[in-house]
LOTI-522031 format. One record per residue (C-alpha): x, z, y; chain; residue in one letter; residue number from 1. Coordinates in nm, 2 decimals, padded with zeros to 4 digits, always signed. Layout:
// LOTI-522031
X:X	Z:Z	Y:Y	c:A	r:A	k:NUM
...
// end
This chain:
// LOTI-522031
X:-04.51	Z:+20.29	Y:+17.40	c:A	r:M	k:1
X:-04.29	Z:+20.03	Y:+17.57	c:A	r:N	k:2
X:-04.49	Z:+19.75	Y:+17.73	c:A	r:L	k:3
X:-04.32	Z:+19.45	Y:+17.88	c:A	r:I	k:4
X:-04.51	Z:+19.25	Y:+18.15	c:A	r:P	k:5
X:-04.49	Z:+18.87	Y:+18.12	c:A	r:L	k:6
X:-04.61	Z:+18.58	Y:+18.32	c:A	r:K	k:7
X:-04.93	Z:+18.46	Y:+18.15	c:A	r:P	k:8
X:-04.98	Z:+18.12	Y:+18.00	c:A	r:L	k:9
X:-05.20	Z:+17.90	Y:+18.21	c:A	r:T	k:10
X:-05.55	Z:+17.81	Y:+18.09	c:A	r:K	k:11
X:-05.45	Z:+17.44	Y:+18.11	c:A	r:E	k:12
X:-05.16	Z:+17.50	Y:+17.87	c:A	r:Y	k:13
X:-05.38	Z:+17.70	Y:+17.63	c:A	r:L	k:14
X:-05.65	Z:+17.44	Y:+17.62	c:A	r:E	k:15
X:-05.38	Z:+17.16	Y:+17.57	c:A	r:S	k:16
X:-05.30	Z:+17.32	Y:+17.24	c:A	r:I	k:17
X:-05.66	Z:+17.38	Y:+17.14	c:A	r:G	k:18
X:-05.70	Z:+17.74	Y:+17.24	c:A	r:F	k:19
X:-06.02	Z:+17.75	Y:+17.44	c:A	r:Y	k:20
X:-06.14	Z:+18.11	Y:+17.38	c:A	r:W	k:21
X:-05.89	Z:+18.24	Y:+17.64	c:A	r:H	k:22
X:-06.15	Z:+18.40	Y:+17.87	c:A	r:T	k:23
X:-06.41	Z:+18.67	Y:+17.78	c:A	r:D	k:24
X:-06.76	Z:+18.66	Y:+17.91	c:A	r:Y	k:25
X:-06.67	Z:+18.90	Y:+18.20	c:A	r:D	k:26
X:-06.42	Z:+18.64	Y:+18.31	c:A	r:M	k:27
X:-06.12	Z:+18.86	Y:+18.21	c:A	r:S	k:28
X:-05.83	Z:+18.71	Y:+18.01	c:A	r:S	k:29
X:-05.85	Z:+18.76	Y:+17.64	c:A	r:Y	k:30
X:-05.47	Z:+18.74	Y:+17.61	c:A	r:I	k:31
X:-05.29	Z:+19.05	Y:+17.74	c:A	r:D	k:32
X:-05.02	Z:+18.98	Y:+18.00	c:A	r:N	k:33
X:-04.82	Z:+19.26	Y:+17.85	c:A	r:N	k:34
X:-04.64	Z:+19.26	Y:+17.51	c:A	r:I	k:35
X:-04.54	Z:+19.56	Y:+17.30	c:A	r:I	k:36
X:-04.17	Z:+19.62	Y:+17.23	c:A	r:S	k:37
X:-04.10	Z:+19.74	Y:+16.88	c:A	r:I	k:38
X:-03.78	Z:+19.80	Y:+16.68	c:A	r:S	k:39
X:-03.65	Z:+19.61	Y:+16.38	c:A	r:E	k:40
X:-03.72	Z:+19.91	Y:+16.16	c:A	r:S	k:41
X:-04.08	Z:+19.93	Y:+16.28	c:A	r:E	k:42
X:-04.13	Z:+19.56	Y:+16.20	c:A	r:A	k:43
X:-03.98	Z:+19.62	Y:+15.85	c:A	r:I	k:44
X:-04.20	Z:+19.92	Y:+15.80	c:A	r:N	k:45
X:-04.51	Z:+19.72	Y:+15.88	c:A	r:Y	k:46
X:-04.40	Z:+19.45	Y:+15.63	c:A	r:A	k:47
X:-04.32	Z:+19.70	Y:+15.35	c:A	r:N	k:48
X:-04.65	Z:+19.88	Y:+15.41	c:A	r:A	k:49
X:-04.86	Z:+19.56	Y:+15.38	c:A	r:V	k:50
X:-04.68	Z:+19.44	Y:+15.07	c:A	r:N	k:51
X:-04.74	Z:+19.77	Y:+14.90	c:A	r:E	k:52
X:-05.10	Z:+19.78	Y:+15.01	c:A	r:L	k:53
X:-05.17	Z:+19.43	Y:+14.87	c:A	r:Y	k:54
X:-05.05	Z:+19.54	Y:+14.53	c:A	r:D	k:55
X:-05.28	Z:+19.85	Y:+14.56	c:A	r:M	k:56
X:-05.58	Z:+19.62	Y:+14.65	c:A	r:F	k:57
X:-05.51	Z:+19.41	Y:+14.33	c:A	r:I	k:58
X:-05.53	Z:+19.73	Y:+14.12	c:A	r:Q	k:59
X:-05.84	Z:+19.85	Y:+14.30	c:A	r:A	k:60
X:-06.01	Z:+19.51	Y:+14.25	c:A	r:A	k:61
X:-05.93	Z:+19.51	Y:+13.88	c:A	r:Q	k:62
X:-06.07	Z:+19.86	Y:+13.86	c:A	r:Y	k:63
X:-06.40	Z:+19.75	Y:+14.02	c:A	r:V	k:64
X:-06.43	Z:+19.46	Y:+13.78	c:A	r:I	k:65
X:-06.34	Z:+19.66	Y:+13.47	c:A	r:D	k:66
X:-06.59	Z:+19.93	Y:+13.56	c:A	r:N	k:67
X:-06.87	Z:+19.70	Y:+13.70	c:A	r:N	k:68
X:-06.87	Z:+19.88	Y:+14.04	c:A	r:L	k:69
X:-06.99	Z:+19.58	Y:+14.24	c:A	r:F	k:70
X:-07.29	Z:+19.76	Y:+14.36	c:A	r:H	k:71
X:-07.08	Z:+20.04	Y:+14.50	c:A	r:E	k:72
X:-06.90	Z:+19.78	Y:+14.72	c:A	r:L	k:73
X:-07.23	Z:+19.63	Y:+14.83	c:A	r:D	k:74
X:-07.14	Z:+19.30	Y:+14.67	c:A	r:I	k:75
X:-07.44	Z:+19.06	Y:+14.66	c:A	r:P	k:76
X:-07.55	Z:+19.03	Y:+14.29	c:A	r:F	k:77
X:-07.55	Z:+18.65	Y:+14.31	c:A	r:N	k:78
X:-07.17	Z:+18.65	Y:+14.38	c:A	r:L	k:79
X:-07.06	Z:+18.87	Y:+14.09	c:A	r:V	k:80
X:-07.02	Z:+18.59	Y:+13.83	c:A	r:E	k:81
X:-06.83	Z:+18.37	Y:+14.08	c:A	r:L	k:82
X:-06.60	Z:+18.67	Y:+14.17	c:A	r:I	k:83
X:-06.52	Z:+18.72	Y:+13.80	c:A	r:K	k:84
X:-06.46	Z:+18.35	Y:+13.75	c:A	r:E	k:85
X:-06.23	Z:+18.32	Y:+14.04	c:A	r:S	k:86
X:-06.04	Z:+18.65	Y:+13.95	c:A	r:W	k:87
X:-05.97	Z:+18.55	Y:+13.60	c:A	r:E	k:88
X:-05.79	Z:+18.22	Y:+13.67	c:A	r:N	k:89
X:-05.47	Z:+18.20	Y:+13.88	c:A	r:D	k:90
X:-05.57	Z:+17.86	Y:+14.02	c:A	r:V	k:91
X:-05.80	Z:+18.05	Y:+14.26	c:A	r:H	k:92
X:-05.52	Z:+18.14	Y:+14.50	c:A	r:W	k:93
X:-05.56	Z:+18.38	Y:+14.79	c:A	r:H	k:94
X:-05.44	Z:+18.18	Y:+15.09	c:A	r:L	k:95
X:-05.42	Z:+18.45	Y:+15.36	c:A	r:Y	k:96
X:-05.57	Z:+18.77	Y:+15.50	c:A	r:G	k:97
X:-05.51	Z:+19.03	Y:+15.78	c:A	r:R	k:98
X:-05.45	Z:+19.40	Y:+15.73	c:A	r:F	k:99
X:-05.57	Z:+19.62	Y:+16.02	c:A	r:D	k:100
X:-05.35	Z:+19.93	Y:+16.06	c:A	r:L	k:101
X:-05.32	Z:+20.24	Y:+16.28	c:A	r:A	k:102
X:-04.98	Z:+20.37	Y:+16.38	c:A	r:G	k:103
X:-04.64	Z:+20.21	Y:+16.32	c:A	r:G	k:104
X:-04.52	Z:+20.27	Y:+16.67	c:A	r:I	k:105
X:-04.46	Z:+20.58	Y:+16.88	c:A	r:D	k:106
X:-04.35	Z:+20.77	Y:+16.56	c:A	r:N	k:107
X:-04.71	Z:+20.75	Y:+16.43	c:A	r:K	k:108
X:-04.74	Z:+20.69	Y:+16.05	c:A	r:P	k:109
X:-04.89	Z:+20.36	Y:+15.93	c:A	r:I	k:110
X:-05.24	Z:+20.40	Y:+15.80	c:A	r:K	k:111
X:-05.47	Z:+20.14	Y:+15.65	c:A	r:L	k:112
X:-05.79	Z:+20.08	Y:+15.85	c:A	r:I	k:113
X:-05.93	Z:+19.78	Y:+15.65	c:A	r:E	k:114
X:-05.83	Z:+19.45	Y:+15.50	c:A	r:F	k:115
X:-05.99	Z:+19.13	Y:+15.64	c:A	r:N	k:116
X:-05.92	Z:+18.92	Y:+15.34	c:A	r:A	k:117
X:-06.19	Z:+18.65	Y:+15.34	c:A	r:D	k:118
X:-06.22	Z:+18.51	Y:+15.69	c:A	r:T	k:119
X:-05.97	Z:+18.68	Y:+15.92	c:A	r:P	k:120
X:-05.97	Z:+18.61	Y:+16.29	c:A	r:T	k:121
X:-05.67	Z:+18.61	Y:+16.54	c:A	r:A	k:122
X:-05.47	Z:+18.36	Y:+16.33	c:A	r:L	k:123
X:-05.42	Z:+18.12	Y:+16.62	c:A	r:F	k:124
X:-05.32	Z:+18.40	Y:+16.86	c:A	r:E	k:125
X:-05.08	Z:+18.57	Y:+16.62	c:A	r:T	k:126
X:-04.91	Z:+18.26	Y:+16.48	c:A	r:S	k:127
X:-04.90	Z:+18.04	Y:+16.79	c:A	r:I	k:128
X:-05.00	Z:+18.20	Y:+17.12	c:A	r:I	k:129
X:-04.77	Z:+18.51	Y:+17.12	c:A	r:Q	k:130
X:-04.48	Z:+18.28	Y:+17.02	c:A	r:W	k:131
X:-04.56	Z:+18.05	Y:+17.31	c:A	r:A	k:132
X:-04.58	Z:+18.35	Y:+17.55	c:A	r:L	k:133
X:-04.22	Z:+18.44	Y:+17.47	c:A	r:L	k:134
X:-04.10	Z:+18.09	Y:+17.51	c:A	r:K	k:135
X:-04.28	Z:+18.04	Y:+17.84	c:A	r:A	k:136
X:-04.11	Z:+18.35	Y:+17.98	c:A	r:N	k:137
X:-03.76	Z:+18.23	Y:+17.87	c:A	r:N	k:138
X:-03.74	Z:+18.49	Y:+17.60	c:A	r:L	k:139
X:-03.61	Z:+18.42	Y:+17.25	c:A	r:E	k:140
X:-03.92	Z:+18.32	Y:+17.06	c:A	r:E	k:141
X:-03.76	Z:+18.41	Y:+16.72	c:A	r:S	k:142
X:-03.76	Z:+18.78	Y:+16.83	c:A	r:E	k:143
X:-04.09	Z:+18.85	Y:+16.66	c:A	r:Q	k:144
X:-04.22	Z:+18.96	Y:+16.33	c:A	r:F	k:145
X:-04.40	Z:+18.62	Y:+16.30	c:A	r:N	k:146
X:-04.34	Z:+18.36	Y:+16.04	c:A	r:F	k:147
X:-04.71	Z:+18.30	Y:+15.97	c:A	r:I	k:148
X:-04.69	Z:+17.93	Y:+16.01	c:A	r:Y	k:149
X:-04.41	Z:+17.89	Y:+15.75	c:A	r:E	k:150
X:-04.56	Z:+18.15	Y:+15.51	c:A	r:A	k:151
X:-04.89	Z:+17.96	Y:+15.51	c:A	r:L	k:152
X:-04.72	Z:+17.63	Y:+15.46	c:A	r:R	k:153
X:-04.54	Z:+17.77	Y:+15.16	c:A	r:D	k:154
X:-04.86	Z:+17.93	Y:+15.03	c:A	r:N	k:155
X:-05.04	Z:+17.60	Y:+15.04	c:A	r:F	k:156
X:-04.77	Z:+17.47	Y:+14.81	c:A	r:K	k:157
X:-04.82	Z:+17.77	Y:+14.58	c:A	r:R	k:158
X:-05.18	Z:+17.66	Y:+14.53	c:A	r:I	k:159
X:-05.02	Z:+17.39	Y:+14.31	c:A	r:V	k:160
X:-04.71	Z:+17.57	Y:+14.18	c:A	r:T	k:161
X:-04.88	Z:+17.91	Y:+14.13	c:A	r:L	k:162
X:-04.56	Z:+18.10	Y:+14.16	c:A	r:N	k:163
X:-04.27	Z:+18.20	Y:+14.39	c:A	r:E	k:164
X:-04.09	Z:+17.87	Y:+14.33	c:A	r:D	k:165
X:-04.23	Z:+17.60	Y:+14.55	c:A	r:I	k:166
X:-03.96	Z:+17.35	Y:+14.49	c:A	r:S	k:167
X:-04.16	Z:+17.17	Y:+14.23	c:A	r:K	k:168
X:-04.46	Z:+17.10	Y:+14.45	c:A	r:F	k:169
X:-04.39	Z:+16.73	Y:+14.49	c:A	r:N	k:170
X:-04.35	Z:+16.69	Y:+14.11	c:A	r:E	k:171
X:-04.67	Z:+16.87	Y:+14.02	c:A	r:I	k:172
X:-04.90	Z:+16.76	Y:+14.31	c:A	r:Y	k:173
X:-05.13	Z:+16.48	Y:+14.21	c:A	r:E	k:174
X:-05.27	Z:+16.37	Y:+14.54	c:A	r:G	k:175
X:-05.55	Z:+16.62	Y:+14.54	c:A	r:W	k:176
X:-05.75	Z:+16.66	Y:+14.87	c:A	r:K	k:177
X:-05.85	Z:+16.97	Y:+15.06	c:A	r:I	k:178
X:-06.17	Z:+16.95	Y:+15.27	c:A	r:L	k:179
X:-06.16	Z:+17.20	Y:+15.56	c:A	r:F	k:180
X:-06.49	Z:+17.31	Y:+15.70	c:A	r:S	k:181
X:-06.65	Z:+17.54	Y:+15.95	c:A	r:S	k:182
X:-06.98	Z:+17.58	Y:+16.13	c:A	r:I	k:183
X:-07.06	Z:+17.33	Y:+16.41	c:A	r:K	k:184
X:-07.06	Z:+17.48	Y:+16.76	c:A	r:G	k:185
X:-06.80	Z:+17.75	Y:+16.72	c:A	r:N	k:186
X:-06.48	Z:+17.62	Y:+16.88	c:A	r:I	k:187
X:-06.27	Z:+17.93	Y:+16.78	c:A	r:E	k:188
X:-06.36	Z:+17.89	Y:+16.41	c:A	r:E	k:189
X:-06.33	Z:+17.51	Y:+16.42	c:A	r:E	k:190
X:-05.98	Z:+17.51	Y:+16.58	c:A	r:N	k:191
X:-05.86	Z:+17.79	Y:+16.36	c:A	r:T	k:192
X:-05.97	Z:+17.58	Y:+16.06	c:A	r:T	k:193
X:-05.80	Z:+17.27	Y:+16.20	c:A	r:R	k:194
X:-05.48	Z:+17.47	Y:+16.25	c:A	r:L	k:195
X:-05.49	Z:+17.56	Y:+15.88	c:A	r:L	k:196
X:-05.56	Z:+17.20	Y:+15.80	c:A	r:M	k:197
X:-05.25	Z:+17.08	Y:+16.00	c:A	r:N	k:198
X:-05.04	Z:+17.34	Y:+15.81	c:A	r:I	k:199
X:-05.17	Z:+17.21	Y:+15.48	c:A	r:A	k:200
X:-05.09	Z:+16.86	Y:+15.58	c:A	r:N	k:201
X:-04.74	Z:+16.96	Y:+15.67	c:A	r:E	k:202
X:-04.71	Z:+17.12	Y:+15.33	c:A	r:A	k:203
X:-04.78	Z:+16.78	Y:+15.17	c:A	r:G	k:204
X:-05.16	Z:+16.79	Y:+15.11	c:A	r:W	k:205
X:-05.41	Z:+16.52	Y:+15.18	c:A	r:N	k:206
X:-05.66	Z:+16.68	Y:+15.41	c:A	r:V	k:207
X:-05.99	Z:+16.61	Y:+15.59	c:A	r:E	k:208
X:-06.23	Z:+16.81	Y:+15.82	c:A	r:F	k:209
X:-06.61	Z:+16.82	Y:+15.81	c:A	r:A	k:210
X:-06.87	Z:+17.06	Y:+15.94	c:A	r:Y	k:211
X:-07.04	Z:+17.25	Y:+15.65	c:A	r:I	k:212
X:-07.38	Z:+17.08	Y:+15.71	c:A	r:D	k:213
X:-07.22	Z:+16.74	Y:+15.66	c:A	r:E	k:214
X:-07.09	Z:+16.81	Y:+15.31	c:A	r:I	k:215
X:-07.27	Z:+16.73	Y:+14.99	c:A	r:G	k:216
X:-07.26	Z:+17.01	Y:+14.72	c:A	r:F	k:217
X:-07.37	Z:+16.98	Y:+14.36	c:A	r:S	k:218
X:-07.27	Z:+17.13	Y:+14.02	c:A	r:D	k:219
X:-07.05	Z:+16.82	Y:+13.99	c:A	r:D	k:220
X:-06.84	Z:+16.90	Y:+14.29	c:A	r:G	k:221
X:-06.79	Z:+16.86	Y:+14.67	c:A	r:I	k:222
X:-06.86	Z:+16.52	Y:+14.84	c:A	r:F	k:223
X:-06.80	Z:+16.39	Y:+15.19	c:A	r:Y	k:224
X:-06.80	Z:+16.03	Y:+15.31	c:A	r:N	k:225
X:-06.83	Z:+15.90	Y:+14.96	c:A	r:N	k:226
X:-06.52	Z:+16.09	Y:+14.84	c:A	r:E	k:227
X:-06.50	Z:+16.38	Y:+14.60	c:A	r:Q	k:228
X:-06.28	Z:+16.68	Y:+14.70	c:A	r:Y	k:229
X:-06.11	Z:+16.90	Y:+14.45	c:A	r:E	k:230
X:-06.05	Z:+17.18	Y:+14.71	c:A	r:F	k:231
X:-06.27	Z:+17.33	Y:+14.99	c:A	r:L	k:232
X:-06.15	Z:+17.57	Y:+15.26	c:A	r:F	k:233
X:-06.45	Z:+17.73	Y:+15.43	c:A	r:K	k:234
X:-06.42	Z:+17.96	Y:+15.73	c:A	r:L	k:235
X:-06.76	Z:+18.11	Y:+15.64	c:A	r:I	k:236
X:-06.79	Z:+18.47	Y:+15.50	c:A	r:P	k:237
X:-06.88	Z:+18.49	Y:+15.14	c:A	r:W	k:238
X:-07.15	Z:+18.75	Y:+15.20	c:A	r:E	k:239
X:-07.32	Z:+18.52	Y:+15.45	c:A	r:N	k:240
X:-07.33	Z:+18.24	Y:+15.19	c:A	r:I	k:241
X:-07.47	Z:+18.48	Y:+14.92	c:A	r:A	k:242
X:-07.74	Z:+18.62	Y:+15.15	c:A	r:I	k:243
X:-07.84	Z:+18.33	Y:+15.37	c:A	r:E	k:244
X:-07.77	Z:+18.03	Y:+15.13	c:A	r:E	k:245
X:-07.84	Z:+18.16	Y:+14.78	c:A	r:P	k:246
X:-07.88	Z:+17.81	Y:+14.64	c:A	r:E	k:247
X:-07.54	Z:+17.71	Y:+14.76	c:A	r:L	k:248
X:-07.40	Z:+18.03	Y:+14.61	c:A	r:C	k:249
X:-07.54	Z:+17.92	Y:+14.27	c:A	r:D	k:250
X:-07.39	Z:+17.57	Y:+14.31	c:A	r:I	k:251
X:-07.05	Z:+17.72	Y:+14.40	c:A	r:F	k:252
X:-07.07	Z:+17.94	Y:+14.09	c:A	r:T	k:253
X:-07.15	Z:+17.64	Y:+13.86	c:A	r:N	k:254
X:-06.90	Z:+17.42	Y:+14.03	c:A	r:M	k:255
X:-06.62	Z:+17.68	Y:+13.96	c:A	r:V	k:256
X:-06.73	Z:+17.75	Y:+13.61	c:A	r:K	k:257
X:-06.73	Z:+17.38	Y:+13.54	c:A	r:N	k:258
X:-06.38	Z:+17.35	Y:+13.69	c:A	r:K	k:259
X:-06.51	Z:+17.09	Y:+13.94	c:A	r:Q	k:260
X:-06.36	Z:+17.25	Y:+14.25	c:A	r:A	k:261
X:-06.16	Z:+17.54	Y:+14.39	c:A	r:I	k:262
X:-06.27	Z:+17.72	Y:+14.70	c:A	r:I	k:263
X:-06.04	Z:+17.90	Y:+14.95	c:A	r:L	k:264
X:-06.04	Z:+18.19	Y:+15.01	c:A	r:N	k:265
X:-06.16	Z:+18.27	Y:+14.66	c:A	r:P	k:266
X:-06.48	Z:+18.47	Y:+14.61	c:A	r:A	k:267
X:-06.28	Z:+18.77	Y:+14.48	c:A	r:Y	k:268
X:-06.15	Z:+18.82	Y:+14.83	c:A	r:T	k:269
X:-06.49	Z:+18.97	Y:+14.91	c:A	r:L	k:270
X:-06.38	Z:+19.27	Y:+14.69	c:A	r:L	k:271
X:-06.09	Z:+19.32	Y:+14.93	c:A	r:F	k:272
X:-06.31	Z:+19.25	Y:+15.24	c:A	r:Q	k:273
X:-06.57	Z:+19.52	Y:+15.15	c:A	r:S	k:274
X:-06.49	Z:+19.85	Y:+15.32	c:A	r:K	k:275
X:-06.63	Z:+20.01	Y:+15.01	c:A	r:G	k:276
X:-06.30	Z:+19.94	Y:+14.84	c:A	r:I	k:277
X:-06.14	Z:+20.19	Y:+15.07	c:A	r:L	k:278
X:-06.31	Z:+20.46	Y:+14.88	c:A	r:K	k:279
X:-06.19	Z:+20.31	Y:+14.55	c:A	r:I	k:280
X:-05.84	Z:+20.31	Y:+14.68	c:A	r:L	k:281
X:-05.86	Z:+20.67	Y:+14.78	c:A	r:W	k:282
X:-05.99	Z:+20.76	Y:+14.43	c:A	r:D	k:283
X:-05.70	Z:+20.57	Y:+14.26	c:A	r:L	k:284
X:-05.43	Z:+20.68	Y:+14.51	c:A	r:Y	k:285
X:-05.54	Z:+21.02	Y:+14.65	c:A	r:P	k:286
X:-05.34	Z:+21.14	Y:+14.94	c:A	r:N	k:287
X:-05.13	Z:+20.82	Y:+14.95	c:A	r:H	k:288
X:-04.93	Z:+20.82	Y:+15.28	c:A	r:P	k:289
X:-05.07	Z:+20.47	Y:+15.38	c:A	r:L	k:290
X:-05.44	Z:+20.57	Y:+15.31	c:A	r:L	k:291
X:-05.71	Z:+20.77	Y:+15.49	c:A	r:L	k:292
X:-05.96	Z:+20.97	Y:+15.30	c:A	r:E	k:293
X:-06.27	Z:+20.77	Y:+15.25	c:A	r:T	k:294
X:-06.60	Z:+20.85	Y:+15.09	c:A	r:S	k:295
X:-06.96	Z:+20.72	Y:+15.05	c:A	r:F	k:296
X:-07.07	Z:+21.06	Y:+15.18	c:A	r:E	k:297
X:-06.98	Z:+21.23	Y:+15.51	c:A	r:P	k:298
X:-06.65	Z:+21.41	Y:+15.49	c:A	r:L	k:299
X:-06.65	Z:+21.79	Y:+15.53	c:A	r:E	k:300
X:-06.50	Z:+21.94	Y:+15.84	c:A	r:N	k:301
X:-06.31	Z:+21.63	Y:+15.94	c:A	r:K	k:302
X:-06.32	Z:+21.40	Y:+16.24	c:A	r:K	k:303
X:-06.44	Z:+21.07	Y:+16.09	c:A	r:Q	k:304
X:-06.56	Z:+20.71	Y:+16.13	c:A	r:V	k:305
X:-06.88	Z:+20.58	Y:+15.98	c:A	r:Q	k:306
X:-06.86	Z:+20.21	Y:+15.91	c:A	r:K	k:307
X:-07.06	Z:+19.96	Y:+15.71	c:A	r:V	k:308
X:-06.92	Z:+19.76	Y:+15.42	c:A	r:T	k:309
X:-06.95	Z:+19.43	Y:+15.59	c:A	r:F	k:310
X:-06.95	Z:+19.50	Y:+15.96	c:A	r:G	k:311
X:-06.76	Z:+19.29	Y:+16.21	c:A	r:R	k:312
X:-06.63	Z:+19.30	Y:+16.57	c:A	r:E	k:313
X:-06.67	Z:+19.68	Y:+16.59	c:A	r:G	k:314
X:-07.05	Z:+19.67	Y:+16.53	c:A	r:E	k:315
X:-07.23	Z:+19.96	Y:+16.36	c:A	r:N	k:316
X:-06.95	Z:+20.20	Y:+16.39	c:A	r:I	k:317
X:-06.99	Z:+20.57	Y:+16.48	c:A	r:T	k:318
X:-06.71	Z:+20.82	Y:+16.54	c:A	r:I	k:319
X:-06.80	Z:+21.19	Y:+16.47	c:A	r:Y	k:320
X:-06.61	Z:+21.51	Y:+16.54	c:A	r:D	k:321
X:-06.55	Z:+21.78	Y:+16.28	c:A	r:E	k:322
X:-06.90	Z:+21.91	Y:+16.32	c:A	r:N	k:323
X:-07.07	Z:+21.56	Y:+16.29	c:A	r:M	k:324
X:-07.14	Z:+21.54	Y:+16.66	c:A	r:N	k:325
X:-07.12	Z:+21.18	Y:+16.78	c:A	r:I	k:326
X:-06.82	Z:+21.11	Y:+17.00	c:A	r:I	k:327
X:-06.90	Z:+20.74	Y:+17.05	c:A	r:T	k:328
X:-07.09	Z:+20.47	Y:+16.87	c:A	r:K	k:329
X:-07.17	Z:+20.10	Y:+16.87	c:A	r:K	k:330
X:-07.49	Z:+19.95	Y:+16.73	c:A	r:D	k:331
X:-07.51	Z:+19.60	Y:+16.58	c:A	r:G	k:332
X:-07.66	Z:+19.36	Y:+16.34	c:A	r:E	k:333
X:-07.50	Z:+19.50	Y:+16.02	c:A	r:Y	k:334
X:-07.70	Z:+19.82	Y:+15.99	c:A	r:K	k:335
X:-07.85	Z:+19.73	Y:+15.65	c:A	r:N	k:336
X:-07.52	Z:+19.73	Y:+15.47	c:A	r:F	k:337
X:-07.40	Z:+20.04	Y:+15.29	c:A	r:K	k:338
X:-07.22	Z:+20.31	Y:+15.49	c:A	r:K	k:339
X:-06.87	Z:+20.45	Y:+15.43	c:A	r:I	k:340
X:-06.70	Z:+20.75	Y:+15.59	c:A	r:Y	k:341
X:-06.33	Z:+20.72	Y:+15.67	c:A	r:Q	k:342
X:-06.10	Z:+20.99	Y:+15.81	c:A	r:E	k:343
X:-06.04	Z:+20.94	Y:+16.18	c:A	r:F	k:344
X:-05.69	Z:+20.85	Y:+16.30	c:A	r:V	k:345
X:-05.61	Z:+20.79	Y:+16.66	c:A	r:E	k:346
X:-05.44	Z:+20.45	Y:+16.75	c:A	r:F	k:347
X:-05.13	Z:+20.44	Y:+16.96	c:A	r:P	k:348
X:-05.22	Z:+20.45	Y:+17.33	c:A	r:S	k:349
X:-05.09	Z:+20.37	Y:+17.67	c:A	r:D	k:350
X:-05.32	Z:+20.64	Y:+17.80	c:A	r:K	k:351
X:-05.58	Z:+20.38	Y:+17.91	c:A	r:E	k:352
X:-05.61	Z:+20.16	Y:+17.60	c:A	r:N	k:353
X:-05.57	Z:+20.19	Y:+17.23	c:A	r:Y	k:354
X:-05.38	Z:+19.95	Y:+17.01	c:A	r:Y	k:355
X:-05.45	Z:+19.85	Y:+16.65	c:A	r:Q	k:356
X:-05.19	Z:+19.65	Y:+16.46	c:A	r:A	k:357
X:-05.29	Z:+19.34	Y:+16.26	c:A	r:G	k:358
X:-05.05	Z:+19.22	Y:+16.00	c:A	r:V	k:359
X:-05.11	Z:+18.88	Y:+15.83	c:A	r:F	k:360
X:-05.05	Z:+18.84	Y:+15.46	c:A	r:F	k:361
X:-04.98	Z:+18.50	Y:+15.29	c:A	r:A	k:362
X:-04.81	Z:+18.58	Y:+14.96	c:A	r:Y	k:363
X:-04.62	Z:+18.84	Y:+15.16	c:A	r:E	k:364
X:-04.65	Z:+19.02	Y:+15.50	c:A	r:A	k:365
X:-04.57	Z:+18.75	Y:+15.75	c:A	r:C	k:366
X:-04.68	Z:+18.83	Y:+16.11	c:A	r:G	k:367
X:-04.78	Z:+19.10	Y:+16.35	c:A	r:L	k:368
X:-05.02	Z:+19.11	Y:+16.65	c:A	r:G	k:369
X:-05.22	Z:+19.39	Y:+16.82	c:A	r:Y	k:370
X:-05.57	Z:+19.44	Y:+16.94	c:A	r:R	k:371
X:-05.61	Z:+19.64	Y:+17.26	c:A	r:K	k:372
X:-05.93	Z:+19.81	Y:+17.37	c:A	r:G	k:373
X:-06.14	Z:+20.12	Y:+17.36	c:A	r:N	k:374
X:-06.18	Z:+20.39	Y:+17.09	c:A	r:L	k:375
X:-06.40	Z:+20.14	Y:+16.91	c:A	r:I	k:376
X:-06.24	Z:+19.79	Y:+16.92	c:A	r:L	k:377
X:-06.51	Z:+19.53	Y:+16.97	c:A	r:D	k:378
X:-06.54	Z:+19.17	Y:+17.07	c:A	r:N	k:379
X:-06.42	Z:+19.26	Y:+17.42	c:A	r:M	k:380
X:-06.08	Z:+19.38	Y:+17.29	c:A	r:S	k:381
X:-05.77	Z:+19.19	Y:+17.40	c:A	r:K	k:382
X:-05.49	Z:+19.03	Y:+17.20	c:A	r:F	k:383
X:-05.15	Z:+19.18	Y:+17.27	c:A	r:T	k:384
X:-04.83	Z:+19.02	Y:+17.14	c:A	r:G	k:385
X:-04.50	Z:+19.18	Y:+17.06	c:A	r:H	k:386
X:-04.13	Z:+19.15	Y:+17.07	c:A	r:K	k:387
X:-03.88	Z:+19.29	Y:+16.82	c:A	r:V	k:388
X:-03.57	Z:+19.46	Y:+16.98	c:A	r:E	k:389
X:-03.26	Z:+19.50	Y:+16.77	c:A	r:R	k:390
X:-03.20	Z:+19.86	Y:+16.65	c:A	r:D	k:391
// end
């Protein structure tokens, strides 16, 4: 692994652009001072892998719907109707997601770890911060696999055009409004949401921001400050809405059925988000080179990772050796979700830390960043940028 040390961005600069979560609770910097050097061919391989994986996820989701396998994926029952409604109509456009991958560098094959398709984190870091890091160090900022900003801007236009051609956006767009929302008190989620709002505004949309508890919801639509909004972007996980706010979940279902509003990301992205779909993928594409064997039961005679369907930040993960002896584990608040077992694969390492690639997808693979940390990557892992070297 080729690591390039850089002069770090100052806290003052980071905060001037809205990036306040730059320091972890142990006072260490969240943004790594090193970046990873990758080749053009490695960048292309990441893009090709993610584009292929997205098509596979589409097939797997259709299989789940056709065979009524929602329970296997741990999907809350009160979201099933909304998932079906959003899946069957193209107007419910998937805005963006992030694939987590092992390998891709040091001659290690790319393997899918999971797909954060509903509320992916690290958007600000991957799209803006690592670009700024190159620029501040007098490096060519274009030498990255990173056109997330442009891809999202185009994808906001596709919410209207619904196809590859975005040139007719201005002809079709009728002044609709997107209301962007997050939970009050979380600056990372709020400023990530505001970043998306700014991109949508650049794409030509009318936009507004409100905290989720300030918005009025009814079967007739979405209301804020005496205005009705046709679109809502919410940086709140669908499973949380279903479990913690069942009445709101019912309203969203009726709202979508009555064609009163469109919600981004759509409810069907929870099918992609559930780690249970990794088992479906393995059933549909056994031994595919991008996949790891995954089951709802422990794997026989294999080093493996036990996860839960909707775990986050490395919580409720256990790594076992071939004899099911625990190598390491991390407890958490997600223990009541269903367990899956995924074949273990070691991430690329600098002998002290492990690195997991995260590739964003917005209609196509559009940007790469890395998380650096221990064997289990948790909320103390660091963000590591990259630079693409010409082959």
